[in-house]
MDTraj code that builds the backbone (N, CA, C; nanometers):
import mdtraj as md
import numpy as np

residues = "UNK UNK UNK UNK UNK UNK UNK UNK UNK UNK UNK UNK UNK UNK UNK UNK UNK UNK UNK UNK UNK UNK UNK UNK UNK UNK UNK UNK UNK UNK UNK UNK UNK UNK UNK UNK UNK UNK UNK UNK UNK UNK UNK UNK UNK UNK UNK UNK UNK UNK UNK UNK UNK UNK UNK UNK UNK UNK UNK UNK UNK UNK UNK UNK UNK UNK UNK UNK UNK UNK UNK UNK UNK UNK UNK UNK UNK UNK UNK UNK UNK UNK UNK UNK UNK UNK UNK UNK UNK UNK UNK UNK UNK UNK UNK UNK UNK UNK UNK UNK UNK UNK UNK UNK UNK UNK UNK UNK UNK UNK UNK UNK UNK UNK UNK UNK UNK UNK UNK UNK UNK UNK UNK UNK UNK UNK UNK UNK UNK UNK UNK UNK UNK UNK UNK UNK UNK UNK UNK UNK UNK UNK UNK UNK UNK UNK UNK UNK UNK UNK UNK UNK UNK UNK UNK UNK UNK UNK UNK UNK UNK UNK UNK UNK UNK UNK UNK UNK UNK UNK UNK UNK UNK UNK UNK".split()
xyz = np.array([
    [-2.1349, 2.0357, -0.6409],
    [-2.0369, 1.9665, -0.5598],
    [-2.0681, 1.8175, -0.5528],
    [-2.1981, 1.7846, -0.5530],
    [-2.2388, 1.6451, -0.5453],
    [-2.1945, 1.5683, -0.6700],
    [-2.2036, 1.6328, -0.7872],
    [-2.1614, 1.5689, -0.9123],
    [-2.0107, 1.5456, -0.9126],
    [-1.9372, 1.6406, -0.8556],
    [-1.7915, 1.6252, -0.8482],
    [-1.7550, 1.5013, -0.7664],
    [-1.8218, 1.4823, -0.6545],
    [-1.7939, 1.3686, -0.5659],
    [-1.8218, 1.2367, -0.6378],
    [-1.9345, 1.2303, -0.7090],
    [-1.9688, 1.1081, -0.7824],
    [-1.8677, 1.0825, -0.8944],
    [-1.8284, 1.1866, -0.9639],
    [-1.7289, 1.1726, -1.0696],
    [-1.5952, 1.1292, -1.0113],
    [-1.5583, 1.1890, -0.9004],
    [-1.4334, 1.1535, -0.8338],
    [-1.4336, 1.0056, -0.7954],
    [-1.5424, 0.9574, -0.7390],
    [-1.5501, 0.8175, -0.6986],
    [-1.5500, 0.7238, -0.8194],
    [-1.6137, 0.7634, -0.9280],
    [-1.6132, 0.6832, -1.0501],
    [-1.4715, 0.6710, -1.1067],
    [-1.4009, 0.7826, -1.1086],
    [-1.2625, 0.7824, -1.1576],
    [-1.1731, 0.6986, -1.0660],
    [-1.1893, 0.7160, -0.9350],
    [-1.1098, 0.6364, -0.8404],
    [-1.1351, 0.4873, -0.8600],
    [-1.2608, 0.4492, -0.8697],
    [-1.2957, 0.3081, -0.8892],
    [-1.2370, 0.2531, -1.0180],
    [-1.2446, 0.3322, -1.1249],
    [-1.1877, 0.2906, -1.2534],
    [-1.0367, 0.2736, -1.2480],
    [-0.9703, 0.3662, -1.1809],
    [-0.8248, 0.3567, -1.1677],
    [-0.7844, 0.2353, -1.0833],
    [-0.8590, 0.2098, -0.9781],
    [-0.8297, 0.0946, -0.8923],
    [-0.8515, -0.0347, -0.9707],
    [-0.9596, -0.0413, -1.0486],
    [-0.9862, -0.1598, -1.1308],
    [-0.8730, -0.1820, -1.2307],
    [-0.8316, -0.0751, -1.2982],
    [-0.7240, -0.0875, -1.3967],
    [-0.5931, -0.1298, -1.3314],
    [-0.5633, -0.0734, -1.2176],
    [-0.4409, -0.1089, -1.1458],
    [-0.4446, -0.2546, -1.1007],
    [-0.5612, -0.3008, -1.0555],
    [-0.5768, -0.4405, -1.0151],
    [-0.5471, -0.5334, -1.1333],
    [-0.6022, -0.5006, -1.2505],
    [-0.5804, -0.5831, -1.3698],
    [-0.4327, -0.5862, -1.4060],
    [-0.3687, -0.4706, -1.4101],
    [-0.2265, -0.4633, -1.4476],
    [-0.1401, -0.5424, -1.3493],
    [-0.1635, -0.5248, -1.2207],
    [-0.0833, -0.5970, -1.1211],
    [-0.1078, -0.7478, -1.1273],
    [-0.2311, -0.7884, -1.1581],
    [-0.2589, -0.9311, -1.1736],
    [-0.1870, -0.9852, -1.2964],
    [-0.1833, -0.9093, -1.4029],
    [-0.1119, -0.9517, -1.5243],
    [0.0383, -0.9660, -1.4962],
    [0.0933, -0.8769, -1.4170],
    [0.2352, -0.8876, -1.3784],
    [0.2566, -1.0160, -1.2988],
    [0.1697, -1.0419, -1.2009],
    [0.1814, -1.1646, -1.1209],
    [0.1647, -1.2880, -1.2091],
    [0.0725, -1.2814, -1.3054],
    [0.0504, -1.3938, -1.3970],
    [0.1747, -1.4200, -1.4814],
    [0.2463, -1.3143, -1.5149],
    [0.3701, -1.3293, -1.5906],
    [0.4756, -1.4098, -1.5153],
    [0.4669, -1.4090, -1.3842],
    [0.5584, -1.4871, -1.2996],
    [0.4899, -1.6133, -1.2458],
    [0.3719, -1.6449, -1.3022],
    [0.2933, -1.7619, -1.2638],
    [0.2543, -1.7603, -1.1157],
    [0.2237, -1.6421, -1.0640],
    [0.1848, -1.6266, -0.9236],
    [0.0381, -1.5896, -0.9052],
    [-0.0355, -1.5679, -1.0137],
    [-0.1718, -1.5153, -1.0033],
    [-0.2783, -1.6224, -0.9840],
    [-0.2451, -1.7489, -1.0046],
    [-0.3455, -1.8541, -0.9913],
    [-0.2781, -1.9843, -0.9506],
    [-0.3602, -2.0818, -0.9196],
    [-0.3085, -2.2123, -0.8795],
    [-0.3149, -2.2305, -0.7287],
    [-0.2600, -2.3432, -0.6828],
    [-0.2650, -2.3769, -0.5405],
    [-0.1853, -2.2779, -0.4565],
    [-0.0751, -2.2310, -0.5109],
    [0.0055, -2.1302, -0.4417],
    [-0.0005, -2.0049, -0.5267],
    [-0.0621, -1.9011, -0.4719],
    [-0.0772, -1.7774, -0.5478],
    [-0.0516, -1.6566, -0.4594],
    [0.0229, -1.5647, -0.5157],
    [0.0489, -1.4370, -0.4482],
    [0.0158, -1.3288, -0.5510],
    [-0.1087, -1.2867, -0.5495],
    [-0.1502, -1.1790, -0.6391],
    [-0.1099, -1.0471, -0.5747],
    [-0.0146, -0.9823, -0.6351],
    [0.0308, -0.8525, -0.5857],
    [-0.0888, -0.7565, -0.5806],
    [-0.1799, -0.7733, -0.6751],
    [-0.2980, -0.6870, -0.6837],
    [-0.3859, -0.6951, -0.5600],
    [-0.3782, -0.8043, -0.4858],
    [-0.4597, -0.8181, -0.3654],
    [-0.4183, -0.7186, -0.2564],
    [-0.3000, -0.6621, -0.2669],
    [-0.2593, -0.5568, -0.1730],
    [-0.3552, -0.4381, -0.1815],
    [-0.4151, -0.4195, -0.2989],
    [-0.5096, -0.3094, -0.3179],
    [-0.6383, -0.3283, -0.2377],
    [-0.6586, -0.4472, -0.1839],
    [-0.7804, -0.4742, -0.1056],
    [-0.7860, -0.3936, 0.0233],
    [-0.6809, -0.3204, 0.0557],
    [-0.6848, -0.2302, 0.1712],
    [-0.7444, -0.0938, 0.1341],
    [-0.7594, -0.0673, 0.0054],
    [-0.8056, 0.0656, -0.0371],
    [-0.9469, 0.1030, 0.0084],
    [-1.0383, 0.0078, 0.0323],
    [-1.1673, 0.0491, 0.0886],
    [-1.1545, 0.1145, 0.2261],
    [-1.0411, 0.0989, 0.2912],
    [-1.0137, 0.1714, 0.4156],
    [-1.0196, 0.3218, 0.3901],
    [-0.9798, 0.3637, 0.2694],
    [-0.9725, 0.5056, 0.2357],
    [-1.0955, 0.5583, 0.1628],
    [-1.1552, 0.4770, 0.0768],
    [-1.2639, 0.5264, -0.0082],
    [-1.3617, 0.4150, -0.0421],
    [-1.4912, 0.4458, -0.0397],
    [-1.5903, 0.3453, -0.0809],
    [-1.5797, 0.3111, -0.2295],
    [-1.5191, 0.3986, -0.3087],
    [-1.5028, 0.3739, -0.4521],
    [-1.4157, 0.2513, -0.4794],
    [-1.3355, 0.2126, -0.3817],
    [-1.2483, 0.0963, -0.4001],
    [-1.3269, -0.0333, -0.4041],
    [-1.4432, -0.0388, -0.3428],
    [-1.5204, -0.1639, -0.3377],
    [-1.5611, -0.2078, -0.4791],
    [-1.6343, -0.1257, -0.5549],
    [-1.6657, -0.1699, -0.6920],
    [-1.5410, -0.1759, -0.7805],
    [-1.4439, -0.0902, -0.7542],
    [-1.3202, -0.0924, -0.8335],
    [-1.2471, -0.2253, -0.8206],
    [-1.2382, -0.2765, -0.6991],
    [-1.1715, -0.4050, -0.6769],
    [-1.2511, -0.5193, -0.7393],
    [-1.3839, -0.5140, -0.7258],
    [-1.4679, -0.6190, -0.7840],
    [-1.4524, -0.6226, -0.9361],
    [-1.4657, -0.5089, -1.0001],
    [-1.4538, -0.5020, -1.1463],
    [-1.3119, -0.5393, -1.1894],
    [-1.2126, -0.4913, -1.1158],
    [-1.0740, -0.5244, -1.1486],
    [-1.0482, -0.6734, -1.1414],
    [-1.0979, -0.7392, -1.0380],
    [-1.0808, -0.8839, -1.0239],
    [-1.1560, -0.9571, -1.1342],
    [-1.2768, -0.9135, -1.1635],
    [-1.3568, -0.9748, -1.2687],
    [-1.2841, -0.9677, -1.4037],
    [-1.2359, -0.8505, -1.4390],
    [-1.1652, -0.8323, -1.5660],
    [-1.0336, -0.9110, -1.5658],
    [-0.9613, -0.9066, -1.4540],
    [-0.8348, -0.9811, -1.4449],
    [-0.8578, -1.1305, -1.4634],
    [-0.9634, -1.1830, -1.4025],
    [-0.9945, -1.3252, -1.4179],
    [-1.0337, -1.3574, -1.5620],
    [-1.1035, -1.2665, -1.6266],
    [-1.1403, -1.2871, -1.7674],
    [-1.0168, -1.2891, -1.8576],
    [-0.9287, -1.1911, -1.8418],
    [-0.8130, -1.1807, -1.9321],
    [-0.7040, -1.2832, -1.9038],
    [-0.7037, -1.3413, -1.7839],
    [-0.6035, -1.4443, -1.7550],
    [-0.6551, -1.5836, -1.7873],
    [-0.7767, -1.5937, -1.8426],
    [-0.8289, -1.7222, -1.8858],
    [-0.8810, -1.8106, -1.7739],
    [-0.9332, -1.7512, -1.6691],
    [-0.9866, -1.8284, -1.5569],
    [-1.1131, -1.9029, -1.5993],
    [-1.1399, -2.0121, -1.5290],
    [-1.2633, -2.0875, -1.5513],
    [-1.3823, -2.0040, -1.5043],
    [-1.4988, -2.0305, -1.5615],
    [-1.6189, -1.9524, -1.5290],
    [-1.6488, -1.9484, -1.3784],
    [-1.6405, -2.0617, -1.3051],
    [-1.6645, -2.0520, -1.1605],
    [-1.5627, -1.9610, -1.0898],
    [-1.4412, -1.9569, -1.1405],
    [-1.3385, -1.8694, -1.0835],
    [-1.3704, -1.7238, -1.1134],
    [-1.4152, -1.6985, -1.2351],
    [-1.4517, -1.5615, -1.2726],
    [-1.5624, -1.5110, -1.1803],
    [-1.6612, -1.5962, -1.1576],
    [-1.7766, -1.5555, -1.0756],
    [-1.7405, -1.5519, -0.9272],
    [-1.7000, -1.6680, -0.8752],
    [-1.6825, -1.6788, -0.7302],
    [-1.5519, -1.6171, -0.6806],
    [-1.4484, -1.6160, -0.7635],
    [-1.3249, -1.5468, -0.7258],
    [-1.3472, -1.3968, -0.7148],
    [-1.4249, -1.3442, -0.8094],
    [-1.4575, -1.2009, -0.8057],
    [-1.5462, -1.1686, -0.6860],
    [-1.6392, -1.2589, -0.6550],
    [-1.7241, -1.2387, -0.5374],
    [-1.6437, -1.2451, -0.4074],
    [-1.5404, -1.3301, -0.4048],
    [-1.4527, -1.3363, -0.2861],
    [-1.3837, -1.2023, -0.2651],
    [-1.3374, -1.1425, -0.3746],
    [-1.2744, -1.0111, -0.3641],
    [-1.3760, -0.9053, -0.3218],
    [-1.4964, -0.9127, -0.3750],
    [-1.6013, -0.8185, -0.3358],
    [-1.6330, -0.8308, -0.1866],
    [-1.6476, -0.9530, -0.1381],
    [-1.6743, -0.9732, 0.0048],
    [-1.5606, -0.9186, 0.0907],
    [-1.4372, -0.9437, 0.0484],
    [-1.3222, -0.8914, 0.1219],
    [-1.3207, -0.7396, 0.1239],
    [-1.3515, -0.6787, 0.0088],
    [-1.3546, -0.5324, 0.0000],
    [-1.4656, -0.4732, 0.0863],
    [-1.5815, -0.5379, 0.0847],
    [-1.6924, -0.4912, 0.1703],
    [-1.6553, -0.5031, 0.3178],
    [-1.5887, -0.6110, 0.3534],
    [-1.5445, -0.6285, 0.4920],
    [-1.4427, -0.5246, 0.5330],
    [-1.3508, -0.4947, 0.4436],
    [-1.2511, -0.3912, 0.4719],
    [-1.3189, -0.2568, 0.4912],
    [-1.4148, -0.2262, 0.4055],
    [-1.4868, -0.0989, 0.4184],
    [-1.5635, -0.0935, 0.5500],
    [-1.6239, -0.2060, 0.5879],
    [-1.6988, -0.2110, 0.7135],
    [-1.6073, -0.1904, 0.8345],
    [-1.4813, -0.2264, 0.8199],
    [-1.3860, -0.2124, 0.9306],
    [-1.2954, -0.0901, 0.9152],
    [-1.3363, 0.0056, 0.8352],
    [-1.2484, 0.1199, 0.8061],
    [-1.2185, 0.2062, 0.9291],
    [-1.2908, 0.1870, 1.0358],
    [-1.2595, 0.2584, 1.1599],
    [-1.1601, 0.1812, 1.2462],
    [-1.1240, 0.0633, 1.2014],
    [-1.0312, -0.0232, 1.2751],
    [-0.9164, -0.0634, 1.1834],
    [-0.8222, 0.0258, 1.1685],
    [-0.7129, 0.0067, 1.0727],
    [-0.6414, -0.1269, 1.0916],
    [-0.6237, -0.1689, 1.2147],
    [-0.5483, -0.2917, 1.2404],
    [-0.6248, -0.4181, 1.1999],
    [-0.7559, -0.4088, 1.1788],
    [-0.8363, -0.5247, 1.1389],
    [-0.8723, -0.5258, 0.9906],
    [-0.8519, -0.4154, 0.9214],
    [-0.9052, -0.4028, 0.7855],
    [-0.8386, -0.4947, 0.6838],
    [-0.7252, -0.5543, 0.7167],
    [-0.6616, -0.6470, 0.6221],
    [-0.7189, -0.7883, 0.6319],
    [-0.7930, -0.8162, 0.7360],
    [-0.8408, -0.9533, 0.7578],
    [-0.9527, -0.9999, 0.6636],
    [-1.0536, -0.9198, 0.6311],
    [-1.1617, -0.9703, 0.5458],
    [-1.1176, -1.0268, 0.4104],
    [-1.0257, -0.9617, 0.3369],
    [-0.9844, -1.0227, 0.2096],
    [-0.9121, -1.1565, 0.2293],
    [-0.8340, -1.1666, 0.3344],
    [-0.7627, -1.2916, 0.3623],
    [-0.8631, -1.4024, 0.3911],
    [-0.9596, -1.3733, 0.4762],
    [-1.0576, -1.4749, 0.5156],
    [-1.1457, -1.5150, 0.3977],
    [-1.1980, -1.4169, 0.3239],
    [-1.2888, -1.4513, 0.2133],
    [-1.2181, -1.5334, 0.1065],
    [-1.0958, -1.4980, 0.0744],
    [-1.0220, -1.5735, -0.0278],
    [-0.9762, -1.7094, 0.0238],
    [-0.9366, -1.7174, 0.1504],
    [-0.8917, -1.8452, 0.2074],
    [-1.0066, -1.9449, 0.2183],
    [-1.1303, -1.8963, 0.2230],
    [-1.2461, -1.9851, 0.2308],
    [-1.3003, -2.0190, 0.0916],
    [-1.3115, -1.9198, 0.0036],
    [-1.3777, -1.9391, -0.1257],
    [-1.2846, -1.9971, -0.2328],
    [-1.1637, -1.9451, -0.2443],
    [-1.0734, -1.9888, -0.3514],
    [-1.0388, -2.1376, -0.3437],
    [-1.0179, -2.1965, -0.2257],
    [-0.9929, -2.3412, -0.2227],
    [-1.1070, -2.4244, -0.2832],
    [-1.2295, -2.3791, -0.2665],
    [-1.3426, -2.4482, -0.3282],
    [-1.3344, -2.4387, -0.4804],
    [-1.2939, -2.3234, -0.5297],
    [-1.2771, -2.3034, -0.6741],
    [-1.1663, -2.3946, -0.7269],
    [-1.0540, -2.3978, -0.6565],
    [-0.9424, -2.4818, -0.7005],
    [-0.9815, -2.6296, -0.7037],
    [-1.0605, -2.6708, -0.6065],
    [-1.1004, -2.8109, -0.5969],
    [-1.2072, -2.8475, -0.7000],
    [-1.3127, -2.7666, -0.7100],
    [-1.4266, -2.8051, -0.7929],
    [-1.4230, -2.7516, -0.9360],
    [-1.3580, -2.6391, -0.9599],
    [-1.3524, -2.5849, -1.0957],
    [-1.2287, -2.6334, -1.1708],
    [-1.1178, -2.6440, -1.0995],
    [-0.9927, -2.6822, -1.1652],
    [-0.9499, -2.8257, -1.1350],
    [-1.0153, -2.8892, -1.0376],
    [-0.9851, -3.0283, -0.9999],
    [-0.8376, -3.0482, -0.9674],
    [-0.7792, -2.9511, -0.8999],
    [-0.6387, -2.9600, -0.8597],
    [-0.6312, -3.0512, -0.7373],
    [-0.5446, -3.1521, -0.7415],
    [-0.5323, -3.2404, -0.6252],
    [-0.4645, -3.1677, -0.5089],
    [-0.5043, -3.2015, -0.3891],
    [-0.4429, -3.1412, -0.2713],
    [-0.5395, -3.1279, -0.1566],
    [-0.6637, -3.1027, -0.1851],
    [-0.7634, -3.0938, -0.0800],
    [-0.7869, -2.9529, -0.0298],
    [-0.9094, -2.9294, 0.0134],
    [-0.9525, -2.7966, 0.0584],
    [-0.8705, -2.7453, 0.1769],
    [-0.8438, -2.8261, 0.2803],
    [-0.7635, -2.7725, 0.3922],
    [-0.6239, -2.7262, 0.3480],
    [-0.5611, -2.8025, 0.2587],
    [-0.4294, -2.7631, 0.2071],
    [-0.4391, -2.6315, 0.1306],
    [-0.5416, -2.6190, 0.0459],
    [-0.5585, -2.4961, -0.0315],
    [-0.5933, -2.3769, 0.0578],
    [-0.6677, -2.4021, 0.1653],
    [-0.6965, -2.2930, 0.2597],
    [-0.5658, -2.2403, 0.3183],
    [-0.4746, -2.3307, 0.3452],
    [-0.3446, -2.2923, 0.3992],
    [-0.2612, -2.2170, 0.2955],
    [-0.2521, -2.2714, 0.1735],
    [-0.1669, -2.2088, 0.0722],
    [-0.2246, -2.0766, 0.0223],
    [-0.3549, -2.0747, -0.0057],
    [-0.4183, -1.9498, -0.0513],
    [-0.4167, -1.8473, 0.0615],
    [-0.4457, -1.8924, 0.1834],
    [-0.4422, -1.8021, 0.2985],
    [-0.3040, -1.7420, 0.3190],
    [-0.1997, -1.8233, 0.3031],
    [-0.0624, -1.7723, 0.3183],
    [-0.0309, -1.6691, 0.2114],
    [-0.0733, -1.6955, 0.0881],
    [-0.0517, -1.5982, -0.0196],
    [-0.1260, -1.4681, 0.0064],
    [-0.2466, -1.4801, 0.0593],
    [-0.3252, -1.3611, 0.0922],
    [-0.2630, -1.2832, 0.2080],
    [-0.2119, -1.3547, 0.3056],
    [-0.1443, -1.2869, 0.4172],
    [-0.0261, -1.2069, 0.3638],
    [0.0514, -1.2679, 0.2752],
    [0.1652, -1.1962, 0.2167],
    [0.1177, -1.0758, 0.1350],
    [0.0191, -1.0980, 0.0485],
    [-0.0293, -0.9899, -0.0383],
    [-0.0989, -0.8784, 0.0385],
    [-0.1941, -0.9157, 0.1244],
    [-0.2782, -0.8152, 0.1895],
    [-0.2183, -0.7652, 0.3210],
    [-0.1778, -0.8585, 0.4066],
    [-0.1302, -0.8174, 0.5395],
    [0.0111, -0.7591, 0.5362],
    [0.0936, -0.8038, 0.4435],
    [0.2291, -0.7484, 0.4359],
    [0.2338, -0.6337, 0.3350],
    [0.2084, -0.6648, 0.2057],
    [0.2146, -0.5592, 0.1037],
    [0.1044, -0.4556, 0.1242],
    [-0.0149, -0.5017, 0.1622],
    [-0.1254, -0.4094, 0.1870],
    [-0.0996, -0.3177, 0.3056],
    [-0.0384, -0.3723, 0.4101],
    [-0.0038, -0.2906, 0.5270],
    [0.0983, -0.1830, 0.4895],
    [0.1935, -0.2197, 0.4052],
    [0.2910, -0.1207, 0.3561],
    [0.2167, -0.0113, 0.2792],
    [0.1240, -0.0525, 0.1936],
    [0.0445, 0.0440, 0.1171],
    [-0.0357, 0.1356, 0.2104],
    [-0.0961, 0.0786, 0.3137],
    [-0.1694, 0.1598, 0.4122],
    [-0.0798, 0.2654, 0.4747],
    [0.0377, 0.2232, 0.5171],
    [0.1300, 0.3168, 0.5836],
    [0.1774, 0.4271, 0.4900],
    [0.1986, 0.3931, 0.3635],
    [0.2440, 0.4928, 0.2665],
    [0.1317, 0.5912, 0.2329],
    [0.0095, 0.5404, 0.2201],
    [-0.1018, 0.6255, 0.1767],
    [-0.1675, 0.7068, 0.2878],
    [-0.1584, 0.6615, 0.4120],
    [-0.2249, 0.7340, 0.5222],
    [-0.1873, 0.8817, 0.5304],
    [-0.0595, 0.9166, 0.5213],
    [-0.0268, 1.0595, 0.5321],
    [-0.0797, 1.1450, 0.4167],
    [-0.1091, 1.0838, 0.3025],
    [-0.1543, 1.1611, 0.1857],
    [-0.2968, 1.1245, 0.1446],
    [-0.3698, 1.0615, 0.2330],
    [-0.5039, 1.0133, 0.1988],
    [-0.5956, 1.1253, 0.1521],
    [-0.5905, 1.2409, 0.2119],
    [-0.6772, 1.3513, 0.1723],
    [-0.6509, 1.3987, 0.0313],
    [-0.5234, 1.4032, -0.0074],
    [-0.4885, 1.4465, -0.1435],
    [-0.5273, 1.3415, -0.2472],
    [-0.5165, 1.2144, -0.2137],
    [-0.5475, 1.1078, -0.3095],
    [-0.6961, 1.0772, -0.3200],
    [-0.7618, 1.0705, -0.2069],
    [-0.8990, 1.0215, -0.2046],
    [-1.0013, 1.1283, -0.1687],
    [-0.9556, 1.2481, -0.1379],
    [-1.0464, 1.3538, -0.0971],
    [-1.0870, 1.3335, 0.0477],
    [-1.1399, 1.4361, 0.1065],
    [-1.1818, 1.4239, 0.2456],
    [-1.3218, 1.3645, 0.2502],
    [-1.3571, 1.3100, 0.3626],
    [-1.4915, 1.2545, 0.3815],
    [-1.5947, 1.3664, 0.3934],
    [-1.5485, 1.4834, 0.4304],
    [-1.6388, 1.5974, 0.4434],
    [-1.6280, 1.6844, 0.3190],
    [-1.7289, 1.7638, 0.2957],
    [-1.7238, 1.8592, 0.1852],
    [-1.6185, 1.9646, 0.2160],
    [-1.5419, 2.0043, 0.1160],
    [-1.4406, 2.1071, 0.1395],
    [-1.5033, 2.2380, 0.1851],
    [-1.4353, 2.3048, 0.2734],
    [-1.4853, 2.4327, 0.3234],
    [-1.4393, 2.5432, 0.2296],
    [-1.5277, 2.6396, 0.2082],
    [-1.4931, 2.7516, 0.1209],
    [-1.4014, 2.8460, 0.1953],
    [-1.3072, 2.8980, 0.1190],
    [-1.2128, 2.9933, 0.1800],
    [-1.2814, 3.1292, 0.1910],
    [-1.2486, 3.1986, 0.2981],
    [-1.3016, 3.3334, 0.3170],
    [-1.2145, 3.4296, 0.2380],
    [-1.2781, 3.5197, 0.1706],
    [-1.2045, 3.6225, 0.0992],
    [-1.2334, 3.7561, 0.1628],
    [-1.1331, 3.8352, 0.1661],
    [-1.1521, 3.9685, 0.2232],
    [-1.1337, 4.0710, 0.1129],
    [-1.2133, 4.1733, 0.1206],
    [-1.2019, 4.2799, 0.0209],
    [-1.0838, 4.3671, 0.0563],
    [-1.0073, 4.4053, -0.0428],
    [-0.8904, 4.4884, -0.0187],
    [-0.9238, 4.6340, -0.0226],
])
top = md.Topology()
chain = top.add_chain()
for i, resn in enumerate(residues, 1):
    res = top.add_residue(resn, chain, resSeq=i)
    for name in ("N", "CA", "C"):
        top.add_atom(name, md.element.get_by_symbol(name[0]), res)
traj = md.Trajectory(xyz[None], top)
């Protein structure tokens, strides 16, 4: 049973990473995945650590791969991925507080990404402006789209992510 749980979490993490990459590529196709104003649809997935610890490495790897395939600068690949990891860890830490779990990804990205935009890409505008624009994009992605995702997934969380407890064996009766 222990091997099943580890395999299940590995598969979940892989699927979350792949979904993050695909959604980032879709956003990039509309020029929304990077720059001073960005709304990464994939950031809505940052609520998934509320349901499963497998989402934490899945989101980190997904962001890392997405940044690589979209041609991000090296500091963005490193620190942008770390911002997502910090947000995912924060969401997991707040998994008992559903109403707060959307905040860590917003805060980590609103603080870290403006530094990346300023120092890695040399985009004019200033850190406070980027904190506002990146933060607004994160609020839309995580707090709005992510909240919708939370509401849709909560009723089926056990079927999608498995229960936190080991399944109980069914009793059989001899006929």
